[in-house]
PDB file as gemmi writes it, atoms N, CA and C in Angstrom:
CRYST1    1.000    1.000    1.000  90.00  90.00  90.00 P 1                      
ATOM      1  N   UNK A   1     -11.716  18.294  -3.051  1.00  0.00           N  
ATOM      2  CA  UNK A   1     -12.046  17.390  -4.132  1.00  0.00           C  
ATOM      3  C   UNK A   1     -13.212  18.010  -4.902  1.00  0.00           C  
ATOM      4  N   UNK A   2     -13.031  18.193  -6.192  1.00  0.00           N  
ATOM      5  CA  UNK A   2     -14.084  18.822  -6.983  1.00  0.00           C  
ATOM      6  C   UNK A   2     -15.139  17.802  -7.403  1.00  0.00           C  
ATOM      7  N   UNK A   3     -16.206  18.294  -7.996  1.00  0.00           N  
ATOM      8  CA  UNK A   3     -17.335  17.414  -8.340  1.00  0.00           C  
ATOM      9  C   UNK A   3     -16.975  16.398  -9.416  1.00  0.00           C  
ATOM     10  N   UNK A   4     -16.061  16.758 -10.330  1.00  0.00           N  
ATOM     11  CA  UNK A   4     -15.654  15.803 -11.367  1.00  0.00           C  
ATOM     12  C   UNK A   4     -14.944  14.614 -10.724  1.00  0.00           C  
ATOM     13  N   UNK A   5     -14.082  14.878  -9.757  1.00  0.00           N  
ATOM     14  CA  UNK A   5     -13.377  13.798  -9.068  1.00  0.00           C  
ATOM     15  C   UNK A   5     -14.358  12.892  -8.333  1.00  0.00           C  
ATOM     16  N   UNK A   6     -15.340  13.504  -7.697  1.00  0.00           N  
ATOM     17  CA  UNK A   6     -16.336  12.712  -6.971  1.00  0.00           C  
ATOM     18  C   UNK A   6     -17.130  11.821  -7.925  1.00  0.00           C  
ATOM     19  N   UNK A   7     -17.488  12.369  -9.074  1.00  0.00           N  
ATOM     20  CA  UNK A   7     -18.240  11.594 -10.059  1.00  0.00           C  
ATOM     21  C   UNK A   7     -17.386  10.440 -10.572  1.00  0.00           C  
ATOM     22  N   UNK A   8     -16.105  10.715 -10.869  1.00  0.00           N  
ATOM     23  CA  UNK A   8     -15.213   9.657 -11.361  1.00  0.00           C  
ATOM     24  C   UNK A   8     -15.072   8.542 -10.321  1.00  0.00           C  
ATOM     25  N   UNK A   9     -14.905   8.904  -9.060  1.00  0.00           N  
ATOM     26  CA  UNK A   9     -14.781   7.899  -7.999  1.00  0.00           C  
ATOM     27  C   UNK A   9     -16.070   7.084  -7.890  1.00  0.00           C  
ATOM     28  N   UNK A  10     -17.206   7.754  -7.978  1.00  0.00           N  
ATOM     29  CA  UNK A  10     -18.492   7.049  -7.898  1.00  0.00           C  
ATOM     30  C   UNK A  10     -18.666   6.098  -9.075  1.00  0.00           C  
ATOM     31  N   UNK A  11     -18.289   6.542 -10.276  1.00  0.00           N  
ATOM     32  CA  UNK A  11     -18.398   5.677 -11.448  1.00  0.00           C  
ATOM     33  C   UNK A  11     -17.497   4.459 -11.339  1.00  0.00           C  
ATOM     34  N   UNK A  12     -16.283   4.669 -10.907  1.00  0.00           N  
ATOM     35  CA  UNK A  12     -15.343   3.549 -10.756  1.00  0.00           C  
ATOM     36  C   UNK A  12     -15.845   2.570  -9.699  1.00  0.00           C  
ATOM     37  N   UNK A  13     -16.313   3.111  -8.577  1.00  0.00           N  
ATOM     38  CA  UNK A  13     -16.845   2.260  -7.509  1.00  0.00           C  
ATOM     39  C   UNK A  13     -18.064   1.479  -7.965  1.00  0.00           C  
ATOM     40  N   UNK A  14     -18.957   2.150  -8.684  1.00  0.00           N  
ATOM     41  CA  UNK A  14     -20.156   1.483  -9.198  1.00  0.00           C  
ATOM     42  C   UNK A  14     -19.817   0.401 -10.203  1.00  0.00           C  
ATOM     43  N   UNK A  15     -18.862   0.706 -11.078  1.00  0.00           N  
ATOM     44  CA  UNK A  15     -18.446  -0.285 -12.075  1.00  0.00           C  
ATOM     45  C   UNK A  15     -17.829  -1.507 -11.401  1.00  0.00           C  
ATOM     46  N   UNK A  16     -16.995  -1.272 -10.393  1.00  0.00           N  
ATOM     47  CA  UNK A  16     -16.361  -2.378  -9.682  1.00  0.00           C  
ATOM     48  C   UNK A  16     -17.406  -3.234  -8.964  1.00  0.00           C  
ATOM     49  N   UNK A  17     -18.363  -2.588  -8.327  1.00  0.00           N  
ATOM     50  CA  UNK A  17     -19.416  -3.338  -7.633  1.00  0.00           C  
ATOM     51  C   UNK A  17     -20.255  -4.142  -8.618  1.00  0.00           C  
ATOM     52  N   UNK A  18     -20.573  -3.537  -9.746  1.00  0.00           N  
ATOM     53  CA  UNK A  18     -21.350  -4.247 -10.764  1.00  0.00           C  
ATOM     54  C   UNK A  18     -20.606  -5.433 -11.336  1.00  0.00           C  
ATOM     55  N   UNK A  19     -19.328  -5.241 -11.613  1.00  0.00           N  
ATOM     56  CA  UNK A  19     -18.517  -6.350 -12.138  1.00  0.00           C  
ATOM     57  C   UNK A  19     -18.431  -7.490 -11.126  1.00  0.00           C  
ATOM     58  N   UNK A  20     -18.177  -7.136  -9.881  1.00  0.00           N  
ATOM     59  CA  UNK A  20     -18.054  -8.168  -8.844  1.00  0.00           C  
ATOM     60  C   UNK A  20     -19.359  -8.958  -8.718  1.00  0.00           C  
ATOM     61  N   UNK A  21     -20.475  -8.271  -8.701  1.00  0.00           N  
ATOM     62  CA  UNK A  21     -21.770  -8.942  -8.591  1.00  0.00           C  
ATOM     63  C   UNK A  21     -22.014  -9.849  -9.790  1.00  0.00           C  
ATOM     64  N   UNK A  22     -21.709  -9.341 -10.975  1.00  0.00           N  
ATOM     65  CA  UNK A  22     -21.899 -10.137 -12.189  1.00  0.00           C  
ATOM     66  C   UNK A  22     -21.047 -11.385 -12.204  1.00  0.00           C  
ATOM     67  N   UNK A  23     -19.818 -11.261 -11.797  1.00  0.00           N  
ATOM     68  CA  UNK A  23     -18.920 -12.417 -11.820  1.00  0.00           C  
ATOM     69  C   UNK A  23     -19.264 -13.434 -10.737  1.00  0.00           C  
ATOM     70  N   UNK A  24     -19.734 -12.962  -9.616  1.00  0.00           N  
ATOM     71  CA  UNK A  24     -20.088 -13.885  -8.537  1.00  0.00           C  
ATOM     72  C   UNK A  24     -21.378 -14.648  -8.826  1.00  0.00           C  
ATOM     73  N   UNK A  25     -22.252 -14.082  -9.621  1.00  0.00           N  
ATOM     74  CA  UNK A  25     -23.537 -14.740  -9.880  1.00  0.00           C  
ATOM     75  C   UNK A  25     -23.615 -15.380 -11.263  1.00  0.00           C  
ATOM     76  N   UNK A  26     -22.583 -15.242 -12.063  1.00  0.00           N  
ATOM     77  CA  UNK A  26     -22.602 -15.785 -13.429  1.00  0.00           C  
ATOM     78  C   UNK A  26     -22.440 -17.306 -13.423  1.00  0.00           C  
ATOM     79  N   UNK A  27     -23.223 -17.991 -14.253  1.00  0.00           N  
ATOM     80  CA  UNK A  27     -23.107 -19.452 -14.324  1.00  0.00           C  
ATOM     81  C   UNK A  27     -22.004 -19.879 -15.309  1.00  0.00           C  
ATOM     82  N   UNK A  28     -20.756 -19.634 -14.939  1.00  0.00           N  
ATOM     83  CA  UNK A  28     -19.623 -20.002 -15.787  1.00  0.00           C  
ATOM     84  C   UNK A  28     -18.625 -20.810 -14.972  1.00  0.00           C  
ATOM     85  N   UNK A  29     -17.795 -21.526 -15.710  1.00  0.00           N  
ATOM     86  CA  UNK A  29     -16.707 -22.253 -15.056  1.00  0.00           C  
ATOM     87  C   UNK A  29     -15.689 -21.232 -14.528  1.00  0.00           C  
ATOM     88  N   UNK A  30     -14.914 -21.623 -13.548  1.00  0.00           N  
ATOM     89  CA  UNK A  30     -13.925 -20.745 -12.946  1.00  0.00           C  
ATOM     90  C   UNK A  30     -12.930 -20.193 -13.945  1.00  0.00           C  
ATOM     91  N   UNK A  31     -12.458 -21.045 -14.846  1.00  0.00           N  
ATOM     92  CA  UNK A  31     -11.465 -20.611 -15.827  1.00  0.00           C  
ATOM     93  C   UNK A  31     -12.048 -19.539 -16.744  1.00  0.00           C  
ATOM     94  N   UNK A  32     -13.268 -19.748 -17.208  1.00  0.00           N  
ATOM     95  CA  UNK A  32     -13.907 -18.755 -18.090  1.00  0.00           C  
ATOM     96  C   UNK A  32     -14.149 -17.450 -17.337  1.00  0.00           C  
ATOM     97  N   UNK A  33     -14.556 -17.548 -16.084  1.00  0.00           N  
ATOM     98  CA  UNK A  33     -14.773 -16.342 -15.290  1.00  0.00           C  
ATOM     99  C   UNK A  33     -13.473 -15.567 -15.115  1.00  0.00           C  
ATOM    100  N   UNK A  34     -12.375 -16.286 -14.844  1.00  0.00           N  
ATOM    101  CA  UNK A  34     -11.075 -15.625 -14.685  1.00  0.00           C  
ATOM    102  C   UNK A  34     -10.632 -14.963 -15.984  1.00  0.00           C  
ATOM    103  N   UNK A  35     -10.856 -15.642 -17.098  1.00  0.00           N  
ATOM    104  CA  UNK A  35     -10.488 -15.066 -18.393  1.00  0.00           C  
ATOM    105  C   UNK A  35     -11.290 -13.796 -18.673  1.00  0.00           C  
ATOM    106  N   UNK A  36     -12.592 -13.862 -18.425  1.00  0.00           N  
ATOM    107  CA  UNK A  36     -13.436 -12.698 -18.657  1.00  0.00           C  
ATOM    108  C   UNK A  36     -13.061 -11.569 -17.698  1.00  0.00           C  
ATOM    109  N   UNK A  37     -12.819 -11.901 -16.462  1.00  0.00           N  
ATOM    110  CA  UNK A  37     -12.422 -10.896 -15.474  1.00  0.00           C  
ATOM    111  C   UNK A  37     -11.112 -10.230 -15.893  1.00  0.00           C  
ATOM    112  N   UNK A  38     -10.169 -11.024 -16.368  1.00  0.00           N  
ATOM    113  CA  UNK A  38      -8.886 -10.491 -16.813  1.00  0.00           C  
ATOM    114  C   UNK A  38      -9.082  -9.550 -18.003  1.00  0.00           C  
ATOM    115  N   UNK A  39      -9.933  -9.943 -18.927  1.00  0.00           N  
ATOM    116  CA  UNK A  39     -10.209  -9.110 -20.107  1.00  0.00           C  
ATOM    117  C   UNK A  39     -10.863  -7.793 -19.692  1.00  0.00           C  
ATOM    118  N   UNK A  40     -11.858  -7.867 -18.824  1.00  0.00           N  
ATOM    119  CA  UNK A  40     -12.534  -6.661 -18.340  1.00  0.00           C  
ATOM    120  C   UNK A  40     -11.565  -5.766 -17.567  1.00  0.00           C  
ATOM    121  N   UNK A  41     -10.693  -6.383 -16.790  1.00  0.00           N  
ATOM    122  CA  UNK A  41      -9.685  -5.626 -16.042  1.00  0.00           C  
ATOM    123  C   UNK A  41      -8.800  -4.852 -17.009  1.00  0.00           C  
ATOM    124  N   UNK A  42      -8.336  -5.506 -18.061  1.00  0.00           N  
ATOM    125  CA  UNK A  42      -7.469  -4.849 -19.044  1.00  0.00           C  
ATOM    126  C   UNK A  42      -8.185  -3.677 -19.722  1.00  0.00           C  
ATOM    127  N   UNK A  43      -9.453  -3.875 -20.066  1.00  0.00           N  
ATOM    128  CA  UNK A  43     -10.230  -2.810 -20.707  1.00  0.00           C  
ATOM    129  C   UNK A  43     -10.405  -1.626 -19.753  1.00  0.00           C  
ATOM    130  N   UNK A  44     -10.755  -1.921 -18.513  1.00  0.00           N  
ATOM    131  CA  UNK A  44     -10.956  -0.867 -17.516  1.00  0.00           C  
ATOM    132  C   UNK A  44      -9.644  -0.135 -17.230  1.00  0.00           C  
ATOM    133  N   UNK A  45      -8.556  -0.906 -17.120  1.00  0.00           N  
ATOM    134  CA  UNK A  45      -7.248  -0.304 -16.860  1.00  0.00           C  
ATOM    135  C   UNK A  45      -6.869   0.656 -17.982  1.00  0.00           C  
ATOM    136  N   UNK A  46      -7.070   0.236 -19.218  1.00  0.00           N  
ATOM    137  CA  UNK A  46      -6.739   1.086 -20.367  1.00  0.00           C  
ATOM    138  C   UNK A  46      -7.585   2.355 -20.355  1.00  0.00           C  
ATOM    139  N   UNK A  47      -8.863   2.207 -20.062  1.00  0.00           N  
ATOM    140  CA  UNK A  47      -9.766   3.356 -20.009  1.00  0.00           C  
ATOM    141  C   UNK A  47      -9.339   4.345 -18.927  1.00  0.00           C  
ATOM    142  N   UNK A  48      -8.995   3.829 -17.756  1.00  0.00           N  
ATOM    143  CA  UNK A  48      -8.558   4.693 -16.663  1.00  0.00           C  
ATOM    144  C   UNK A  48      -7.227   5.367 -16.989  1.00  0.00           C  
ATOM    145  N   UNK A  49      -6.324   4.639 -17.636  1.00  0.00           N  
ATOM    146  CA  UNK A  49      -5.043   5.233 -18.022  1.00  0.00           C  
ATOM    147  C   UNK A  49      -5.256   6.372 -19.007  1.00  0.00           C  
ATOM    148  N   UNK A  50      -6.165   6.173 -19.962  1.00  0.00           N  
ATOM    149  CA  UNK A  50      -6.453   7.224 -20.938  1.00  0.00           C  
ATOM    150  C   UNK A  50      -7.064   8.446 -20.257  1.00  0.00           C  
ATOM    151  N   UNK A  51      -7.996   8.214 -19.326  1.00  0.00           N  
ATOM    152  CA  UNK A  51      -8.624   9.328 -18.611  1.00  0.00           C  
ATOM    153  C   UNK A  51      -7.594  10.076 -17.768  1.00  0.00           C  
ATOM    154  N   UNK A  52      -6.719   9.328 -17.092  1.00  0.00           N  
ATOM    155  CA  UNK A  52      -5.684   9.959 -16.267  1.00  0.00           C  
ATOM    156  C   UNK A  52      -4.709  10.755 -17.131  1.00  0.00           C  
ATOM    157  N   UNK A  53      -4.337  10.205 -18.280  1.00  0.00           N  
ATOM    158  CA  UNK A  53      -3.428  10.908 -19.184  1.00  0.00           C  
ATOM    159  C   UNK A  53      -4.059  12.203 -19.672  1.00  0.00           C  
ATOM    160  N   UNK A  54      -5.341  12.157 -20.001  1.00  0.00           N  
ATOM    161  CA  UNK A  54      -6.045  13.350 -20.469  1.00  0.00           C  
ATOM    162  C   UNK A  54      -6.088  14.413 -19.370  1.00  0.00           C  
ATOM    163  N   UNK A  55      -6.428  14.000 -18.153  1.00  0.00           N  
ATOM    164  CA  UNK A  55      -6.501  14.948 -17.043  1.00  0.00           C  
ATOM    165  C   UNK A  55      -5.120  15.523 -16.725  1.00  0.00           C  
ATOM    166  N   UNK A  56      -4.087  14.706 -16.821  1.00  0.00           N  
ATOM    167  CA  UNK A  56      -2.729  15.188 -16.580  1.00  0.00           C  
ATOM    168  C   UNK A  56      -2.344  16.230 -17.618  1.00  0.00           C  
ATOM    169  N   UNK A  57      -2.693  15.991 -18.872  1.00  0.00           N  
ATOM    170  CA  UNK A  57      -2.399  16.957 -19.938  1.00  0.00           C  
ATOM    171  C   UNK A  57      -3.140  18.268 -19.686  1.00  0.00           C  
ATOM    172  N   UNK A  58      -4.391  18.172 -19.248  1.00  0.00           N  
ATOM    173  CA  UNK A  58      -5.162  19.374 -18.935  1.00  0.00           C  
ATOM    174  C   UNK A  58      -4.519  20.141 -17.784  1.00  0.00           C  
ATOM    175  N   UNK A  59      -4.092  19.425 -16.752  1.00  0.00           N  
ATOM    176  CA  UNK A  59      -3.451  20.065 -15.601  1.00  0.00           C  
ATOM    177  C   UNK A  59      -2.146  20.740 -16.014  1.00  0.00           C  
ATOM    178  N   UNK A  60      -1.363  20.072 -16.850  1.00  0.00           N  
ATOM    179  CA  UNK A  60      -0.113  20.669 -17.326  1.00  0.00           C  
ATOM    180  C   UNK A  60      -0.382  21.937 -18.113  1.00  0.00           C  
ATOM    181  N   UNK A  61      -1.401  21.904 -18.947  1.00  0.00           N  
ATOM    182  CA  UNK A  61      -1.756  23.071 -19.750  1.00  0.00           C  
ATOM    183  C   UNK A  61      -2.139  24.244 -18.850  1.00  0.00           C  
ATOM    184  N   UNK A  62      -2.964  23.976 -17.858  1.00  0.00           N  
ATOM    185  CA  UNK A  62      -3.377  25.028 -16.914  1.00  0.00           C  
ATOM    186  C   UNK A  62      -2.162  25.566 -16.165  1.00  0.00           C  
ATOM    187  N   UNK A  63      -1.282  24.682 -15.734  1.00  0.00           N  
ATOM    188  CA  UNK A  63      -0.079  25.104 -15.019  1.00  0.00           C  
ATOM    189  C   UNK A  63       0.801  25.975 -15.908  1.00  0.00           C  
ATOM    190  N   UNK A  64       1.007  25.567 -17.150  1.00  0.00           N  
ATOM    191  CA  UNK A  64       1.836  26.349 -18.068  1.00  0.00           C  
ATOM    192  C   UNK A  64       1.232  27.720 -18.333  1.00  0.00           C  
ATOM    193  N   UNK A  65      -0.083  27.796 -18.504  1.00  0.00           N  
ATOM    194  CA  UNK A  65      -0.747  29.080 -18.709  1.00  0.00           C  
ATOM    195  C   UNK A  65      -0.560  29.979 -17.493  1.00  0.00           C  
ATOM    196  N   UNK A  66      -0.712  29.400 -16.312  1.00  0.00           N  
ATOM    197  CA  UNK A  66      -0.546  30.168 -15.081  1.00  0.00           C  
ATOM    198  C   UNK A  66       0.883  30.680 -14.941  1.00  0.00           C  
ATOM    199  N   UNK A  67       1.850  29.838 -15.240  1.00  0.00           N  
ATOM    200  CA  UNK A  67       3.251  30.243 -15.164  1.00  0.00           C  
ATOM    201  C   UNK A  67       3.528  31.386 -16.136  1.00  0.00           C  
ATOM    202  N   UNK A  68       3.024  31.263 -17.351  1.00  0.00           N  
ATOM    203  CA  UNK A  68       3.230  32.319 -18.353  1.00  0.00           C  
ATOM    204  C   UNK A  68       2.598  33.635 -17.914  1.00  0.00           C  
ATOM    205  N   UNK A  69       1.388  33.580 -17.372  1.00  0.00           N  
ATOM    206  CA  UNK A  69       0.717  34.796 -16.902  1.00  0.00           C  
ATOM    207  C   UNK A  69       1.495  35.435 -15.758  1.00  0.00           C  
ATOM    208  N   UNK A  70       1.939  34.619 -14.819  1.00  0.00           N  
ATOM    209  CA  UNK A  70       2.680  35.160 -13.673  1.00  0.00           C  
ATOM    210  C   UNK A  70       4.033  35.721 -14.101  1.00  0.00           C  
ATOM    211  N   UNK A  71       4.670  35.082 -15.061  1.00  0.00           N  
ATOM    212  CA  UNK A  71       5.940  35.595 -15.575  1.00  0.00           C  
ATOM    213  C   UNK A  71       5.720  36.953 -16.237  1.00  0.00           C  
ATOM    214  N   UNK A  72       4.656  37.077 -17.012  1.00  0.00           N  
ATOM    215  CA  UNK A  72       4.340  38.349 -17.658  1.00  0.00           C  
ATOM    216  C   UNK A  72       4.033  39.418 -16.616  1.00  0.00           C  
ATOM    217  N   UNK A  73       3.252  39.061 -15.604  1.00  0.00           N  
ATOM    218  CA  UNK A  73       2.949  40.003 -14.524  1.00  0.00           C  
ATOM    219  C   UNK A  73       4.228  40.444 -13.822  1.00  0.00           C  
ATOM    220  N   UNK A  74       5.125  39.491 -13.582  1.00  0.00           N  
ATOM    221  CA  UNK A  74       6.393  39.825 -12.935  1.00  0.00           C  
ATOM    222  C   UNK A  74       7.221  40.781 -13.774  1.00  0.00           C  
ATOM    223  N   UNK A  75       7.247  40.566 -15.094  1.00  0.00           N  
ATOM    224  CA  UNK A  75       7.988  41.461 -15.993  1.00  0.00           C  
ATOM    225  C   UNK A  75       7.390  42.860 -15.970  1.00  0.00           C  
ATOM    226  N   UNK A  76       6.070  42.945 -15.961  1.00  0.00           N  
ATOM    227  CA  UNK A  76       5.411  44.249 -15.933  1.00  0.00           C  
ATOM    228  C   UNK A  76       5.729  44.990 -14.643  1.00  0.00           C  
ATOM    229  N   UNK A  77       5.692  44.300 -13.528  1.00  0.00           N  
ATOM    230  CA  UNK A  77       6.022  44.918 -12.241  1.00  0.00           C  
ATOM    231  C   UNK A  77       7.479  45.371 -12.239  1.00  0.00           C  
ATOM    232  N   UNK A  78       8.357  44.542 -12.732  1.00  0.00           N  
ATOM    233  CA  UNK A  78       9.781  44.892 -12.786  1.00  0.00           C  
ATOM    234  C   UNK A  78      10.002  46.126 -13.661  1.00  0.00           C  
ATOM    235  N   UNK A  79       9.314  46.200 -14.787  1.00  0.00           N  
ATOM    236  CA  UNK A  79       9.423  47.376 -15.649  1.00  0.00           C  
ATOM    237  C   UNK A  79       8.951  48.638 -14.931  1.00  0.00           C  
ATOM    238  N   UNK A  80       7.847  48.532 -14.198  1.00  0.00           N  
ATOM    239  CA  UNK A  80       7.343  49.686 -13.439  1.00  0.00           C  
ATOM    240  C   UNK A  80       8.339  50.108 -12.367  1.00  0.00           C  
ATOM    241  N   UNK A  81       8.926  49.149 -11.698  1.00  0.00           N  
ATOM    242  CA  UNK A  81       9.917  49.458 -10.659  1.00  0.00           C  
ATOM    243  C   UNK A  81      11.130  50.139 -11.285  1.00  0.00           C  
ATOM    244  N   UNK A  82      11.566  49.668 -12.433  1.00  0.00           N  
ATOM    245  CA  UNK A  82      12.709  50.283 -13.116  1.00  0.00           C  
ATOM    246  C   UNK A  82      12.400  51.727 -13.500  1.00  0.00           C  
ATOM    247  N   UNK A  83      11.185  51.964 -14.000  1.00  0.00           N  
ATOM    248  CA  UNK A  83      10.800  53.323 -14.376  1.00  0.00           C  
ATOM    249  C   UNK A  83      10.798  54.239 -13.162  1.00  0.00           C  
ATOM    250  N   UNK A  84      10.231  53.759 -12.068  1.00  0.00           N  
ATOM    251  CA  UNK A  84      10.184  54.570 -10.849  1.00  0.00           C  
ATOM    252  C   UNK A  84      11.596  54.814 -10.327  1.00  0.00           C  
ATOM    253  N   UNK A  85      12.453  53.806 -10.399  1.00  0.00           N  
ATOM    254  CA  UNK A  85      13.819  53.945  -9.894  1.00  0.00           C  
ATOM    255  C   UNK A  85      14.638  54.921 -10.735  1.00  0.00           C  
ATOM    256  N   UNK A  86      14.394  54.989 -12.040  1.00  0.00           N  
ATOM    257  CA  UNK A  86      15.167  55.902 -12.894  1.00  0.00           C  
ATOM    258  C   UNK A  86      14.701  57.344 -12.711  1.00  0.00           C  
ATOM    259  N   UNK A  87      13.476  57.573 -12.268  1.00  0.00           N  
ATOM    260  CA  UNK A  87      12.988  58.942 -12.048  1.00  0.00           C  
ATOM    261  C   UNK A  87      13.392  59.468 -10.686  1.00  0.00           C  
ATOM    262  N   UNK A  88      13.817  58.614  -9.810  1.00  0.00           N  
ATOM    263  CA  UNK A  88      14.161  59.053  -8.443  1.00  0.00           C  
ATOM    264  C   UNK A  88      15.519  59.651  -8.360  1.00  0.00           C  
TER     265      UNK A  88                                                      
END                                                                             
């Protein structure tokens, strides 16, 4: 697990703990607390989905670059093998 993942987990955990504490100590009626909690949940969910989508796109990009590099390396090796085989 890299440091970015650890930071993200810590931020999510801290946010959840803060929200829980705020909702448990807030002087609001139950219905208003549930409405606010639902709204905050939706906002947090959207934020996490956006972050996950961004990280997935980054991972795909890295994977595609790696595949392209390895394919090129494989072609170069194959060309060298062909040259050696034709001289033998």
